[in-house]
C-alpha positions in Angstrom: 55.4 65.0 35.9 54.4 64.7 32.2 58.1 64.8 31.2 58.8 62.0 33.8 56.0 59.9 32.4 57.2 60.4 28.8 60.7 59.5 29.8 59.6 56.3 31.5 57.5 55.4 28.4 60.4 55.9 26.1 62.7 53.9 28.5 60.1 51.1 28.5 60.0 51.1 24.7 63.8 51.1 24.5 63.9 48.2 26.9 61.4 46.3 24.9 63.3 46.9 21.7 66.5 45.8 23.4 64.7 42.6 24.6 63.6 41.9 21.0 67.2 42.5 19.8 68.5 40.1 22.5 66.0 37.4 21.5 66.9 37.8 17.8 70.6 37.7 18.7 70.1 34.5 20.7 68.1 33.0 17.8 70.9 33.9 15.3 73.5 32.4 17.7 71.6 29.1 17.7 71.2 29.2 13.9 74.9 29.9 13.5 75.9 27.1 15.9 73.6 24.6 14.0 75.0 25.8 10.7 78.5 25.4 11.9 77.7 21.9 12.9 76.2 21.2 9.5 79.3 22.6 7.9 81.6 20.3 9.9 79.4 17.3 9.1 79.5 18.1 5.4 83.3 18.5 5.4 83.8 15.2 7.3 81.4 13.3 5.0 83.0 14.7 1.9 86.5 13.8 3.2 85.4 10.2 3.8 83.9 10.0 0.3 80.8 8.2 1.7 78.1 10.9 1.3 76.0 12.1 -1.6 76.2 15.3 -3.6 72.7 16.5 -2.7 73.2 16.1 1.0 76.6 17.8 1.0 75.3 20.7 -1.2 72.3 21.2 1.1 74.5 21.3 4.2 76.8 23.8 2.4 73.9 26.0 1.4 72.7 26.1 5.1 76.2 26.9 6.3 76.9 29.6 3.8 73.6 31.4 4.6 74.4 31.7 8.3 78.2 31.8 8.4 79.2 33.5 5.2 81.2 33.1 2.1 84.5 32.3 3.9 83.1 29.0 5.3 81.5 28.1 2.0 84.9 28.5 0.3 86.5 26.3 3.0 83.8 23.6 2.3 84.3 23.8 -1.4 88.1 23.5 -1.1 87.8 20.3 1.0 85.1 18.5 -1.0 85.9 15.7 -3.3 85.4 17.0 -6.9 82.9 14.4 -8.0 79.5 13.5 -6.7 78.6 10.5 -4.5 75.5 8.5 -3.7 72.1 10.1 -4.3 70.5 9.3 -0.9 72.0 8.8 2.5 71.6 5.6 4.5 68.7 5.7 6.9 68.3 3.8 10.1 65.6 1.2 9.7 63.4 -1.0 11.7 64.7 -4.0 13.7 66.0 -6.7 11.4 64.0 -9.9 11.1 65.7 -13.1 12.2 67.7 -14.7 9.5 66.7 -18.0 8.1 68.5 -20.5 5.8 68.6 -20.0 2.1 65.7 -21.4 0.0 66.3 -24.5 -2.0 67.8 -23.8 -5.4 70.0 -20.9 -4.3 73.5 -22.2 -3.9 75.9 -21.0 -1.2 78.7 -18.7 -2.4 81.5 -20.6 -3.9 85.2 -19.9 -3.1 87.3 -17.2 -4.6 85.8 -15.9 -7.9 87.3 -16.9 -11.2 90.2 -14.7 -12.2 89.4 -12.9 -15.4 92.0 -10.8 -17.3 90.8 -7.4 -18.3 93.0 -6.6 -21.3 93.2 -3.1 -22.7 90.8 -2.8 -25.6 92.2 -2.7 -29.1 92.3 0.7 -30.8 89.3 -0.2 -33.0 87.1 -1.1 -30.1 85.8 2.4 -29.5 84.7 5.3 -31.6 86.9 8.5 -31.8 86.9 10.5 -28.6 84.4 13.1 -29.7 82.3 11.0 -32.0 78.6 10.4 -31.2 77.2 6.9 -31.1 76.2 5.3 -34.4 72.4 5.4 -35.1 70.7 2.7 -33.1 73.8 1.7 -31.2 72.1 2.2 -27.9 68.7 1.0 -28.9 68.8 -2.8 -28.7 65.3 -4.1 -28.0 64.3 -1.2 -25.9 61.0 -0.4 -27.6 57.8 -2.2 -28.2 55.4 -4.2 -26.1 56.3 -6.8 -23.4 57.2 -10.0 -25.2 55.3 -13.2 -24.3 57.0 -16.0 -22.2 57.6 -18.0 -25.4 59.9 -15.3 -26.8 62.2 -15.2 -23.8 64.4 -18.1 -24.7 65.0 -16.7 -28.2 65.7 -13.3 -26.9 68.2 -14.7 -24.4 70.0 -16.5 -27.1 70.2 -13.3 -29.1 71.7 -11.6 -26.1 74.3 -14.4 -25.7 75.3 -14.0 -29.3 75.6 -10.3 -28.8 77.9 -10.7 -25.8 80.0 -13.3 -27.7 80.4 -10.8 -30.6 81.4 -8.1 -28.1 84.0 -10.4 -26.6 85.4 -11.2 -30.0 85.5 -7.5 -31.0 87.4 -6.6 -27.9 89.9 -9.5 -28.2 88.4 -11.2 -25.1 88.1 -15.0 -24.6 84.7 -16.4 -25.4 82.7 -16.9 -22.2 84.8 -14.4 -20.1 81.7 -12.2 -19.6 78.8 -13.4 -17.5 75.2 -12.3 -18.3 73.2 -11.1 -15.3 69.6 -10.7 -16.0 68.0 -7.7 -14.2 64.7 -9.0 -12.9 63.2 -5.9 -11.5 59.4 -6.1 -11.6 59.6 -9.4 -13.4 57.0 -12.1 -12.5 58.6 -15.4 -11.3 57.3 -17.3 -14.3 59.3 -14.9 -16.6 62.4 -15.6 -14.5 61.7 -19.4 -14.8 61.5 -19.0 -18.6 64.9 -17.4 -18.6 66.3 -20.1 -16.4 65.0 -22.7 -18.8 66.8 -20.9 -21.6 70.1 -21.3 -19.8 70.4 -18.2 -17.7 72.1 -18.8 -14.3 72.7 -15.3 -12.9 70.0 -12.8 -11.9 70.0 -9.3 -10.3 67.4 -7.7 -8.1 67.1 -4.1 -7.3 64.3 -4.4 -4.7 64.8 -6.6 -1.7 61.0 -7.4 -1.3 60.9 -8.6 -5.0 64.1 -10.6 -4.4 62.4 -12.4 -1.5 59.2 -13.0 -3.5 61.0 -14.3 -6.6 63.4 -16.6 -4.7 60.6 -18.1 -2.6 58.5 -18.8 -5.8 61.5 -20.3 -7.6 62.2 -22.5 -4.6 58.6 -23.7 -4.6 58.8 -24.4 -8.3 62.0 -26.5 -7.8 63.9 -24.1 -10.1 67.4 -25.1 -11.3 70.4 -23.9 -9.4 71.2 -20.3 -10.0 73.0 -17.3 -8.4 71.3 -14.1 -7.5 72.9 -10.7 -6.8 71.5 -7.5 -5.2 72.0 -4.7 -7.7 70.0 -2.0 -5.9 70.7 0.1 -2.9 70.4 -1.8 0.4 68.8 -0.2 3.3 70.0 -1.2 6.8 66.7 -2.8 7.7 66.7 -4.9 4.6 70.3 -6.2 5.0 69.3 -9.5 6.6 67.0 -10.5 3.8 69.6 -9.5 1.2 72.0 -12.0 2.9 69.3 -14.6 3.1 68.1 -14.6 -0.5 71.1 -13.5 -2.5 74.7 -14.7 -2.9 76.2 -11.3 -3.5 75.5 -7.6 -2.9 77.0 -5.5 -5.7 76.1 -2.1 -4.2 78.1 -1.8 -1.0 78.8 1.9 -0.7 79.6 2.6 3.0 81.6 1.1 5.8 78.5 1.5 8.1 76.5 -0.9 5.8 79.6 -3.2 5.6 79.8 -3.5 9.4 76.1 -4.4 9.6 76.4 -7.0 6.9 79.5 -8.4 8.6 77.6 -8.7 12.0 74.6 -10.4 10.3 76.7 -12.8 8.3 78.7 -13.7 11.5 75.4 -14.7 13.1 74.4 -16.7 10.1 77.6 -18.6 10.2 77.3 -19.3 13.9 73.8 -20.6 13.4 74.8 -22.8 10.4 72.8 -20.8 7.8 76.0 -19.9 6.0 79.5 -21.3 5.8 81.6 -18.7 3.9 82.1 -15.0 4.0 79.4 -13.2 2.0 80.5 -11.9 -1.4 80.2 -8.1 -2.0 81.2 -5.6 -4.6 81.9 -2.0 -4.0 79.7 0.4 -6.0 81.7 3.1 -7.7 80.2 6.4 -8.8 82.5 6.6 -11.8 80.5 9.2 -13.6 80.3 11.7 -10.7 76.5 11.9 -11.1 74.5 13.1 -8.1 71.6 10.9 -9.3 73.6 7.7 -8.7 74.6 5.8 -5.6 78.2 4.8 -5.1 81.5 5.8 -3.7 83.8 8.3 -5.4 86.7 6.6 -7.1 89.2 8.4 -4.9 87.6 6.9 -1.8 87.4 3.3 -3.0 90.9 2.3 -1.8 90.2 3.4 1.7 86.8 1.8 1.9 88.2 -1.4 0.3 90.9 -1.6 2.9 88.4 -1.3 5.8 86.0 -3.9 4.3 88.8 -6.3 3.6 89.5 -6.4 7.4 86.0 -7.7 8.1 86.0 -11.5 8.7 82.5 -12.2 7.2 82.6 -10.3 3.9 84.7 -11.0 0.8 85.2 -8.3 -1.8 85.0 -10.0 -5.2 84.9 -6.9 -7.4 83.6 -3.5 -8.3 80.3 -2.3 -9.8 79.3 0.8 -11.6 76.4 2.2 -13.6 78.6 4.4 -15.7 78.0 7.7 -17.5 74.5 8.3 -18.8 75.3 10.0 -22.2 75.5 9.3 -25.9 79.2 10.0 -26.1 81.1 6.7 -26.3 84.3 8.3 -25.0 82.7 9.4 -21.8 80.9 6.1 -21.3 84.2 4.3 -21.9 86.1 6.6 -19.5 83.6 5.8 -16.7 84.2 2.1 -17.2 87.9 2.4 -17.6 88.2 4.2 -14.2 86.6 1.2 -12.5 88.9 -1.3 -14.3 92.0 0.7 -13.3 90.7 0.8 -9.7 90.4 -3.0 -9.6 93.9 -3.3 -11.0 95.2 -1.0 -8.2 93.4 -3.0 -5.5 94.8 -6.3 -6.7 98.3 -4.8 -6.9 97.9 -3.6 -3.3 97.0 -6.9 -1.8 93.4 -7.7 -2.6 93.6 -10.5 -5.1 89.9 -11.4 -4.9 88.8 -8.2 -6.7 88.4 -9.8 -10.1 84.8 -9.1 -11.1 83.8 -5.9 -12.9 80.0 -5.5 -13.1 79.7 -2.9 -15.8 77.4 -2.4 -18.8 73.7 -2.7 -19.4 71.5 -3.3 -22.4 72.4 0.0 -24.1 76.2 0.1 -23.6 77.4 -3.5 -22.9 79.7 -3.5 -26.0 81.6 -0.5 -24.6 81.8 -2.2 -21.1 83.1 -5.4 -22.5 85.8 -3.5 -24.4 86.8 -1.9 -21.1 87.1 -5.2 -19.2 83.7 -5.9 -17.8 83.2 -9.5 -16.5 79.5 -9.1 -15.8 76.9 -7.2 -17.8 73.5 -6.5 -16.3 70.8 -6.8 -18.9 67.0 -6.8 -18.6 65.3 -5.1 -21.5 67.0 -7.1 -24.2 65.5 -10.3 -22.8 62.4 -9.3 -20.8 61.4 -6.4 -23.0 60.3 -3.0 -21.6 60.1 -3.1 -17.8 56.5 -3.6 -16.6 54.9 -1.0 -14.3 55.5 -1.3 -10.6 
């Protein structure tokens, strides 16, 4: 009788152990299936060139932990070598109803001006491995915020600097537009720049774009053009179309389709007459901290966007390499210029604008064919706190 009881106890313990094993196996099975799904998602996103490095890497890490080294190798083999945007698109709240543009913000004009992007002369850049000259990337980047009265003079200095860059690169005077980056700038500072002759502004944050344009309209500001130069969330797309005349940061077909639908509605309601101007953002440096599409994925995305009836691709935009090496900075701009040339050769003649270069590297960008330089610090001084 004792032996029978002992045997039953051992059998119960074994059954319990088997039950635990079964539950663990089921849990592992669920984990493996989820990891496999993440792996497939990562591979598909990387193949389309419309994901960001951090997301793809996170997915790969999850997959390799549960599936093993073989699947990790497969993911690595199929990934695009360079990095993409830094944060994925997120679904947003319902979009507010669109309204007509405020007074003073002109409708987009027709096809953009054609601008030749000649190859820079041999003397335009430093030797490949040479560091930048002392102070070359430090134009007006230090000091206190200048008063309103200084803005016109600072804008004139910037114009002279761009003219000098054009001449140095063998470019026609006036072939490069100055886009003043107005992030965190009060409307009165933007008005001061307008009075000094500025006509093109860029906004990173849609809420600030709305506030600034409403204030400028109330002040009867002179006609000007405003571009979005920051990442556009889906729930902000309508306001971007309403208050700007161009979005320079289009980096996915999903966003393009939403913009196309919203612009179609605006045209039906009479709030807009033409297709909306967009630029494709290129992550030409391969940095995981930057938004943008990998260069190799640009032709496919451009082909898809070109088929949309309510968007018009007018050019490409890039931030470029964040380094002190002139050769690397130049390479990151040259890649974009060559992409634009390729797109024009393949049937997209409107891709004429190259938004490249900022306060610290605009000379290099102009030498590589930039038609728009985005500058804030040189005119407005250090960016004020948010």
